[in-house]
Structure formats: structure tokens, C-alpha cells
C-alpha positions in Angstrom: 0.0 0.0 0.0 2.8 2.4 0.9 4.6 1.6 -2.4 1.5 2.5 -4.4 1.1 5.8 -2.5 4.8 6.8 -3.1 4.4 5.8 -6.8 1.2 7.8 -7.2 2.8 10.8 -5.5 5.8 10.6 -7.8 3.6 10.4 -10.9 1.5 13.3 -9.8 4.6 15.4 -9.3 5.9 14.6 -12.7 2.5 15.4 -14.3 2.2 18.7 -12.6 5.8 19.9 -13.3 5.4 21.1 -16.9 2.1 22.7 -16.2 3.5 24.8 -13.4 6.5 25.8 -15.6 4.2 26.8 -18.4 1.8 28.7 -16.2 4.3 31.2 -14.7 3.4 34.8 -14.1 4.3 36.7 -17.2 3.2 40.1 -16.0 5.8 42.9 -15.9 6.2 46.6 -15.7 8.1 48.9 -18.1 9.6 51.6 -15.9 11.2 54.6 -17.6 14.1 55.8 -15.4 16.1 57.1 -18.4 15.6 60.9 -18.2 14.1 60.9 -21.7 10.7 59.9 -23.2 10.3 56.3 -24.6 8.4 56.6 -27.9 8.3 52.9 -28.8 8.4 49.6 -26.9 8.6 46.1 -28.4 8.7 42.7 -26.9 8.0 39.1 -27.7 9.3 35.6 -27.4 12.9 35.2 -28.4 11.9 32.6 -30.9 10.3 35.3 -33.1 12.3 36.7 -36.0 10.8 40.2 -36.0 9.8 42.7 -33.4 6.1 42.9 -34.3 4.1 46.0 -33.5 5.0 48.9 -31.2 3.3 48.0 -27.9 2.8 51.7 -26.9 0.8 52.4 -30.0 0.0 56.2 -30.0 1.2 56.5 -26.4 4.6 57.4 -25.0 6.2 56.8 -21.6 7.7 60.0 -20.1 10.7 59.6 -17.8 9.6 58.7 -14.3 6.4 56.8 -15.5 5.6 53.2 -15.9 3.3 50.9 -17.9 2.0 47.4 -16.9 1.9 44.5 -19.4 0.4 41.0 -19.3 1.7 39.3 -22.4 -0.2 36.0 -21.7 1.0 32.9 -23.3 3.7 30.7 -21.9 6.9 31.6 -20.1 10.3 31.4 -21.6 12.8 33.9 -23.0 11.6 37.2 -24.3 13.4 40.0 -26.2 12.8 43.7 -25.4 13.5 46.9 -27.4 12.9 50.6 -26.5 13.2 53.6 -28.8 13.6 57.0 -27.3 12.3 60.3 -28.6 15.7 61.2 -30.1 15.7 58.0 -32.1 18.3 56.1 -30.0 17.4 52.5 -29.2 18.4 49.7 -26.9 17.7 46.0 -26.9 17.7 43.3 -24.2 17.6 39.8 -25.4 16.7 36.4 -23.9 15.2 37.5 -20.7 13.3 34.7 -18.7 9.8 36.3 -18.5 9.0 34.0 -15.5 11.8 35.5 -13.4 11.4 39.1 -14.4 8.8 41.6 -13.0 10.3 44.8 -14.4 12.0 46.1 -17.5 13.7 49.4 -16.8 14.8 51.9 -19.3 17.9 53.6 -17.9 20.4 56.3 -19.1 22.7 53.5 -20.4 20.1 51.1 -22.0 17.5 48.7 -20.6 17.7 46.0 -17.9 15.6 43.3 -16.4 14.8 43.2 -12.7 
């Protein structure tokens, strides 16, 4: 009886493992601490070959402000790109979205926290 219980518990742990990994919290905040306005923001799974659409649309993110995002989908590695009002840009590649709650635009680029 004990052997069956241990076997059942082990199988249950194996079955729930991938579900938990895929169901991570993908929400994050874009925080602009750069001293300049962010005009464009792009992100998506690292497996994509293009940046897709500007996630800010017609909006901008002035310095000192933040925007919350819930990408949905699964976890894994994501790439991020910001474009400032002066046309300069920065990219941050292969960030584990399950371990990141904040993408920060700084004076020297962007970083994940």
C-alpha cells in the first residue's frame, strides 16, 4: 500500500511539473528611469524573427512613469526593445519572463529586474 502511495505521488509530481513551468506569471512593468521619453516599446518571445508592433501604439512613456503589461502565453525567453524620442534605441535579449517583473529603461540602456 505504501509503495502505491509513493508511486502515485511521484507520478503526480511529474505530471504537474510542466504545467507549473508553463503557467508562470508573465506580467511585468516597463519603468522609464532614463531621463528621456520612450516613444516605442517592443517585446515578444525570443523565438520570433521580428519585433512585431509597437506595444505603446500612439502613447509614449515620459521619464519617471511606468506601464504594466500582461503578455499572456507561456513563459520562456523574451526580447525587449525601446526607442527614445531622439531615435536612439536599446535591446535586451533572452530574458526569462517568468523570473522578471520589471523592464527598466535607464540612461545606459535597458535592464531586467
